[in-house]
C-alpha positions as a Markdown table, in Angstrom:
| # | Residue | x | y | z |
|---|---|---|---|---|
| 1 | Unk | -18.9 | 5.3 | 0.8 |
| 2 | Unk | -15.3 | 6.4 | 0.1 |
| 3 | Unk | -14.2 | 10.0 | 0.5 |
| 4 | Unk | -13.5 | 10.2 | -3.3 |
| 5 | Unk | -14.1 | 7.9 | -6.2 |
| 6 | Unk | -12.1 | 7.6 | -9.4 |
| 7 | Unk | -13.9 | 8.0 | -12.7 |
| 8 | Unk | -14.8 | 4.8 | -14.6 |
| 9 | Unk | -12.2 | 5.6 | -17.3 |
| 10 | Unk | -9.4 | 5.6 | -14.7 |
| 11 | Unk | -7.1 | 2.8 | -13.7 |
| 12 | Unk | -5.0 | 3.2 | -10.6 |
| 13 | Unk | -1.9 | 1.0 | -10.1 |
| 14 | Unk | 0.1 | 1.2 | -6.9 |
| 15 | Unk | 2.1 | -2.1 | -6.9 |
| 16 | Unk | 5.5 | -0.5 | -6.3 |
| 17 | Unk | 4.6 | 2.0 | -3.6 |
| 18 | Unk | 4.5 | 4.8 | -6.0 |
| 19 | Unk | 1.4 | 5.0 | -8.1 |
| 20 | Unk | 0.3 | 5.5 | -11.6 |
| 21 | Unk | -3.1 | 6.7 | -12.8 |
| 22 | Unk | -4.1 | 5.9 | -16.3 |
| 23 | Unk | -6.8 | 7.9 | -18.0 |
| 24 | Unk | -8.0 | 5.4 | -20.6 |
| 25 | Unk | -10.1 | 8.0 | -22.3 |
| 26 | Unk | -7.2 | 10.1 | -23.3 |
| 27 | Unk | -4.4 | 7.5 | -23.2 |
| 28 | Unk | -2.4 | 9.5 | -20.7 |
| 29 | Unk | -1.0 | 8.7 | -17.3 |
| 30 | Unk | 0.0 | 10.6 | -14.2 |
| 31 | Unk | 2.7 | 9.3 | -11.9 |
| 32 | Unk | 2.3 | 9.8 | -8.1 |
| 33 | Unk | 5.1 | 9.9 | -5.6 |
| 34 | Unk | 4.9 | 7.6 | -2.6 |
| 35 | Unk | 3.2 | 10.2 | -0.4 |
| 36 | Unk | 0.5 | 11.0 | -2.9 |
| 37 | Unk | -0.1 | 7.3 | -3.6 |
| 38 | Unk | -0.6 | 6.7 | 0.1 |
| 39 | Unk | -2.9 | 9.6 | 0.4 |
| 40 | Unk | -5.0 | 8.5 | -2.6 |
| 41 | Unk | -5.2 | 4.9 | -1.2 |
| 42 | Unk | -6.4 | 6.3 | 2.1 |
| 43 | Unk | -9.0 | 8.6 | 0.5 |
| 44 | Unk | -10.3 | 5.7 | -1.5 |
| 45 | Unk | -10.6 | 3.6 | 1.7 |
| 46 | Unk | -12.0 | 6.2 | 4.2 |
| 47 | Unk | -15.5 | 7.8 | 4.2 |
| 48 | Unk | -14.5 | 11.3 | 5.5 |
| 49 | Unk | -11.7 | 13.7 | 5.7 |
| 50 | Unk | -11.5 | 13.3 | 9.4 |
| 51 | Unk | -11.1 | 9.5 | 9.1 |
| 52 | Unk | -8.5 | 9.9 | 6.3 |
| 53 | Unk | -6.5 | 12.4 | 8.3 |
| 54 | Unk | -6.6 | 10.1 | 11.4 |
| 55 | Unk | -5.3 | 7.2 | 9.4 |
| 56 | Unk | -2.6 | 9.3 | 7.7 |
| 57 | Unk | -1.4 | 10.6 | 11.1 |
| 58 | Unk | -0.5 | 7.0 | 11.9 |
| 59 | Unk | 2.0 | 7.0 | 9.0 |
| 60 | Unk | 3.2 | 10.6 | 8.7 |
| 61 | Unk | 4.7 | 13.1 | 11.1 |
| 62 | Unk | 2.4 | 16.0 | 10.2 |
| 63 | Unk | -0.4 | 17.9 | 11.8 |
| 64 | Unk | -4.0 | 17.5 | 10.9 |
| 65 | Unk | -4.2 | 20.8 | 9.0 |
| 66 | Unk | -1.2 | 19.8 | 6.8 |
| 67 | Unk | -2.6 | 16.4 | 6.0 |
| 68 | Unk | -6.1 | 17.8 | 5.3 |
| 69 | Unk | -4.5 | 20.4 | 3.0 |
| 70 | Unk | -2.5 | 17.6 | 1.2 |
| 71 | Unk | -5.7 | 15.6 | 0.7 |
| 72 | Unk | -7.5 | 18.7 | -0.7 |
| 73 | Unk | -4.6 | 19.5 | -3.0 |
| 74 | Unk | -4.5 | 15.9 | -4.3 |
| 75 | Unk | -8.3 | 15.9 | -4.8 |
| 76 | Unk | -8.1 | 19.2 | -6.6 |
| 77 | Unk | -5.4 | 18.0 | -9.0 |
| 78 | Unk | -7.3 | 14.8 | -9.8 |
| 79 | Unk | -10.4 | 16.9 | -10.4 |
| 80 | Unk | -8.5 | 19.2 | -12.8 |
| 81 | Unk | -7.6 | 16.2 | -14.9 |
| 82 | Unk | -11.2 | 14.9 | -14.8 |
| 83 | Unk | -10.1 | 11.7 | -13.0 |
| 84 | Unk | -12.8 | 11.8 | -10.3 |
| 85 | Unk | -16.5 | 10.9 | -10.4 |
| 86 | Unk | -18.4 | 14.1 | -11.3 |
| 87 | Unk | -21.9 | 13.4 | -9.9 |
| 88 | Unk | -20.8 | 12.9 | -6.3 |
| 89 | Unk | -21.2 | 9.2 | -6.4 |
| 90 | Unk | -18.2 | 7.0 | -6.2 |
| 91 | Unk | -17.2 | 4.3 | -8.5 |
| 92 | Unk | -15.0 | 1.4 | -7.3 |
| 93 | Unk | -11.6 | 2.2 | -8.6 |
| 94 | Unk | -10.2 | -0.1 | -11.2 |
| 95 | Unk | -6.9 | -1.3 | -9.8 |
| 96 | Unk | -4.1 | -3.3 | -11.2 |
| 97 | Unk | -1.5 | -5.2 | -9.2 |
| 98 | Unk | -1.6 | -6.5 | -5.7 |
| 99 | Unk | -1.8 | -4.5 | -2.5 |
| 100 | Unk | 1.3 | -4.8 | -0.4 |
| 101 | Unk | 1.1 | -6.7 | 2.8 |
| 102 | Unk | 1.0 | -4.6 | 6.0 |
| 103 | Unk | -0.7 | -1.6 | 4.4 |
């Protein structure tokens, strides 16, 4: 089960490295920089903070505490915008575009 799950009304597109999250309920979107996009992709693919941090350490020159804090901050921001599943279960994220090779 992924570390986080996007709400059913959310569409996540990361085709160009930087990501966009569309809230279909409100008709608004958030743009993510390359780092936040990579962190979100990792959180959606890993089942724990430890696993996500380990994977992120392969790509970023940062210590575990910094990466864990970054994940927590991203999760908090997504939660503030009601973009995460509320009941603790995860929904498969609706994605647009293709995943880049080598990632």
